[in-house]
MILONU-493238 format. One line per field, with one value per residue (C-alpha): residue number from 1; residue in one letter; x, y, z. Coordinates in steps of 0.5 Angstrom, whole numbers. Layout:
num	NUM	... .
residu	a	... .
x	X	... .
y	Y	... .
z	Z	... .
END
This chain:
num	1	2	3	4	5	6	7	8	9	10	11	12	13	14	15	16	17	18	19	20	21	22	23	24	25	26	27	28	29	30	31	32	33	34	35	36	37	38	39	40	41	42	43	44	45	46	47	48	49	50	51	52	53	54	55	56	57	58	59	60	61	62	63	64	65	66	67	68	69	70	71	72	73	74	75	76	77	78	79	80	81	82	83	84	85	86	87	88	89	90	91	92	93	94	95	96	97	98	99	100	101	102	103	104	105	106	107	108	109	110	111	112	113	114	115	116	117	118	119	120	121	122	123	124	125	126	127	128	129	130	131	132	133	134	135	136	137	138	139	140	141	142	143	144	145	146	147	148	149	150	151	152	153	154	155	156	157	158	159	160	161	162	163	164	165	166	167	168	169	170	171	172	173	174	175	176	177	178	179	180	181	182	183	184	185	186	187	188	189	190	191	192	193	194	195	196	197	198	199	200	201	202	203	204	205	206	207	208	209	210	211	212	213	214	215	216	217	218	219	220	221	222	223	224	225	226	227	228	229	230	231	232	233	234	235	236	237	238	239	240	241	242	243	244	245	246	247	248	249	250	251	252	253	254	255	256	257	258	259	260	261	262	263	264	265	266	267	268	269	270	271	272	273	274	275	276	277	278	279	280	281	282	283	284	285	286	287	288	289	290	291	292	293	294	295	296	297	298	299	300	301	302	303	304	305	306	307	308	309	310	311	312	313	314	315	316	317	318	319	320	321	322	323	324	325	326	327	328	329	330	331	332	333	334 .
residu	g	s	y	m	m	r	t	v	i	r	e	p	g	g	l	v	g	s	a	d	r	r	f	d	v	r	p	l	d	g	p	d	v	s	a	s	d	l	v	l	g	s	a	i	g	g	l	a	v	r	a	r	a	y	s	a	d	g	l	t	g	a	l	e	a	y	g	r	t	k	e	q	l	g	s	l	d	v	k	l	e	l	r	r	a	g	d	n	s	a	v	t	s	i	v	g	d	m	k	d	v	e	q	d	g	g	s	g	f	n	r	r	v	g	f	a	l	p	l	t	s	v	a	p	g	e	y	l	a	h	a	v	v	t	s	r	g	e	v	v	a	e	r	t	r	h	v	d	v	l	a	g	a	a	p	v	v	a	s	a	p	v	a	a	v	s	a	v	e	v	t	r	g	d	l	a	k	r	y	l	a	d	i	q	t	r	t	q	g	s	v	s	a	d	a	a	r	r	a	i	e	g	r	w	e	e	t	e	v	s	l	r	r	v	t	t	d	t	a	a	t	h	a	l	r	g	f	a	l	f	a	r	e	d	y	a	g	a	a	a	a	l	q	q	s	m	g	l	e	e	r	a	l	t	a	f	f	l	g	w	a	q	d	g	a	g	d	a	r	a	a	l	s	a	w	r	s	a	a	h	l	d	p	s	l	v	s	a	h	l	a	l	a	d	g	y	l	k	l	s	q	p	a	l	a	v	q	a	l	r	a	g	l	v	a	l	p	t	s	v	e	l	q	s	r	l	q	q	l	d	r	i	k	q .
x	-64	-60	-57	-52	-47	-45	-38	-37	-31	-31	-24	-23	-24	-30	-27	-32	-31	-35	-36	-42	-42	-48	-48	-53	-55	-57	-62	-58	-60	-59	-55	-52	-44	-43	-37	-35	-34	-28	-22	-17	-10	-9	-4	-8	-7	-12	-19	-20	-27	-24	-18	-12	-6	0	2	9	7	1	-6	-7	-14	-17	-24	-27	-32	-37	-41	-44	-40	-33	-35	-38	-32	-27	-29	-29	-25	-24	-22	-21	-22	-20	-25	-25	-30	-33	-35	-34	-29	-24	-17	-13	-15	-12	-14	-14	-9	-14	-12	-15	-22	-22	-28	-30	-32	-39	-42	-40	-33	-29	-24	-20	-17	-12	-10	-4	-5	1	-1	5	1	-5	-6	-7	-15	-21	-23	-27	-24	-29	-29	-32	-34	-35	-37	-37	-38	-43	-43	-44	-42	-39	-36	-34	-30	-28	-20	-16	-9	-4	3	9	10	7	11	15	12	18	16	18	23	19	24	24	21	23	19	24	22	15	15	19	15	10	4	6	7	0	-3	0	-1	-9	-8	-5	-11	-16	-13	-12	-14	-15	-10	-7	-5	2	3	1	6	12	10	10	17	19	21	17	20	17	10	9	11	6	1	1	-2	-8	-14	-19	-21	-21	-19	-14	-10	-10	-7	-2	0	0	4	9	10	11	16	20	18	13	9	4	3	2	-3	-7	-7	-9	-14	-17	-17	-20	-26	-28	-27	-25	-20	-16	-9	-10	-12	-6	-1	-5	-3	5	4	1	6	12	8	9	1	1	-6	-8	-4	-7	-14	-12	-9	-16	-20	-15	-16	-24	-24	-20	-19	-14	-9	-4	0	-5	-6	2	2	-3	0	7	3	1	7	10	5	7	1	3	-4	-8	-2	-4	-11	-10	-6	-11	-17	-12	-12	-20	-20	-13	-12	-7	-3	5	7	1	2	10	9	4	9	14	10	8	15	16	11	13 .
y	-46	-43	-36	-31	-27	-21	-17	-10	-6	1	5	12	16	12	6	0	-8	-14	-21	-26	-33	-38	-42	-47	-47	-53	-54	-53	-60	-64	-70	-70	-69	-63	-59	-52	-49	-51	-46	-45	-42	-37	-34	-27	-27	-27	-31	-30	-31	-35	-38	-38	-43	-44	-51	-51	-49	-53	-52	-52	-52	-54	-55	-57	-63	-62	-67	-68	-74	-75	-82	-79	-76	-81	-85	-79	-80	-73	-73	-67	-68	-63	-63	-59	-54	-55	-63	-64	-70	-71	-69	-71	-72	-73	-76	-70	-70	-71	-68	-70	-69	-63	-61	-54	-49	-51	-58	-61	-63	-61	-64	-61	-63	-60	-61	-60	-62	-63	-59	-61	-65	-61	-56	-49	-47	-47	-52	-54	-56	-61	-64	-70	-72	-79	-83	-91	-90	-85	-78	-73	-67	-64	-57	-54	-48	-45	-45	-42	-46	-42	-44	-44	-41	-35	-29	-26	-19	-14	-9	-2	0	3	7	7	13	14	18	24	25	24	29	34	34	39	35	34	42	43	38	41	48	45	42	48	52	47	47	55	57	50	46	42	49	48	41	44	49	45	40	45	47	39	39	32	30	36	35	28	31	37	32	28	34	34	30	32	27	30	28	34	31	24	26	30	24	20	24	25	17	17	22	17	11	8	6	1	7	12	8	7	14	16	11	14	21	18	15	22	26	23	27	25	27	24	17	19	19	13	9	11	9	2	1	2	-3	-8	-8	-7	-8	-4	2	0	1	8	11	9	13	18	18	18	23	28	26	32	29	26	23	19	16	15	12	7	5	4	0	-5	-6	-8	-13	-15	-13	-8	-9	-6	0	2	2	6	11	11	13	18	21	21	26	30	29	34	31	30	26	21	21	20	14	11	12	8	2	2	2	-4	-8	-8 .
z	-34	-39	-38	-42	-39	-42	-39	-41	-40	-41	-41	-39	-45	-48	-51	-50	-51	-49	-49	-48	-46	-45	-39	-35	-28	-25	-19	-12	-10	-16	-15	-22	-23	-26	-30	-31	-37	-41	-40	-46	-46	-51	-55	-55	-47	-42	-42	-50	-52	-58	-56	-61	-61	-65	-67	-64	-57	-57	-53	-46	-42	-36	-33	-26	-24	-18	-14	-8	-5	-6	-9	-15	-17	-16	-22	-27	-34	-38	-46	-50	-57	-63	-68	-75	-75	-81	-81	-73	-75	-69	-71	-65	-57	-51	-44	-38	-32	-27	-20	-13	-11	-6	-2	-3	2	2	3	-4	-8	-14	-18	-23	-30	-34	-41	-45	-53	-58	-64	-68	-73	-74	-80	-79	-79	-75	-70	-64	-57	-55	-47	-46	-38	-37	-31	-31	-38	-38	-41	-35	-39	-45	-46	-53	-55	-61	-63	-68	-70	-73	-76	-72	-65	-62	-63	-57	-56	-54	-48	-48	-43	-37	-33	-25	-22	-15	-9	-9	-16	-16	-10	-13	-20	-22	-21	-13	-13	-16	-11	-5	-7	-7	0	3	0	3	10	11	18	20	25	19	16	19	16	9	9	12	6	1	3	3	10	11	18	20	17	20	27	26	23	30	33	28	30	25	20	13	6	6	13	10	4	7	12	6	2	8	8	1	1	6	2	7	1	5	10	4	0	7	8	1	1	7	3	-3	1	4	-2	-9	-13	-19	-16	-10	-14	-18	-12	-9	-15	-14	-7	-9	-14	-9	-5	-10	-12	-19	-20	-15	-18	-25	-21	-18	-25	-28	-23	-24	-31	-30	-25	-30	-37	-38	-33	-38	-33	-31	-38	-38	-32	-33	-40	-36	-31	-36	-40	-33	-33	-40	-43	-49	-52	-46	-46	-53	-51	-45	-49	-55	-49	-47	-54	-54	-49	-51	-58	-59	-53	-55	-49	-51	-59	-57	-53	-57	-63	-59	-57	-65	-67	-62	-64	-72 .
END
């Protein structure tokens, strides 16, 4: 039958965005060839609900066809037409670049099709990208997406410079001192107390030695171990230990430092997830909002960086740090 899928994204601080898409589900044992949605590249970035393309850059897209047998997909032809949104008349078209038929993980087969449609002769305006899938002259699927064509080339968005942060700087910061003091309080009278004391003093090798004698499985112990590993730049080990601590007890500062460990280990998207968790667990944690914004900038996503800062300002409207960072990004966009 026909269904509608709604995706809702909620950022820390309450900002909400959503997008709806309709799709058809065919019988699992149906013999017909079917096709995925038509996915268009967009100058907006990501998978935009309404794609945007610039005439100098062209329009790119892709879809997949599915069949029960390899032979079903061998005779496919796919054409992409650009039609005017008003009268549905064709403006230009291109034959899809057919890839080889591949077997999927189950009992079926799929075939990918790519498009690269020049737009140099297309006037700016609203259009429909219409893909037609045929097999031996018979239409087996049609997919349509709205697209806005703009004149010229997509503007280059400069990202604000993101300063590199070393493990030593992080461990010596005020938040680190606060975090370790909290761990020391939580471990008083336990076998981890000695390791916590050495961590407070910045004696990380001794902290690790002390922790080797600890066999208890507590959030504080894993947090100490993770912080000690982070201090000597074993980011992967630190991330694993801090993740264990989060699994036992969710704390904003644990999530915050987990983000730095994952960032150091080269997993930028996992770092973003950890910083989002930190901002959610403690919306007053300014550093989490700043780290989240800088993480998005590293991925060349300035719009998401701005959104993260604005979400932080919802919780902390008087934060000078967040206001200053947002003004810096606004100046760069201008």
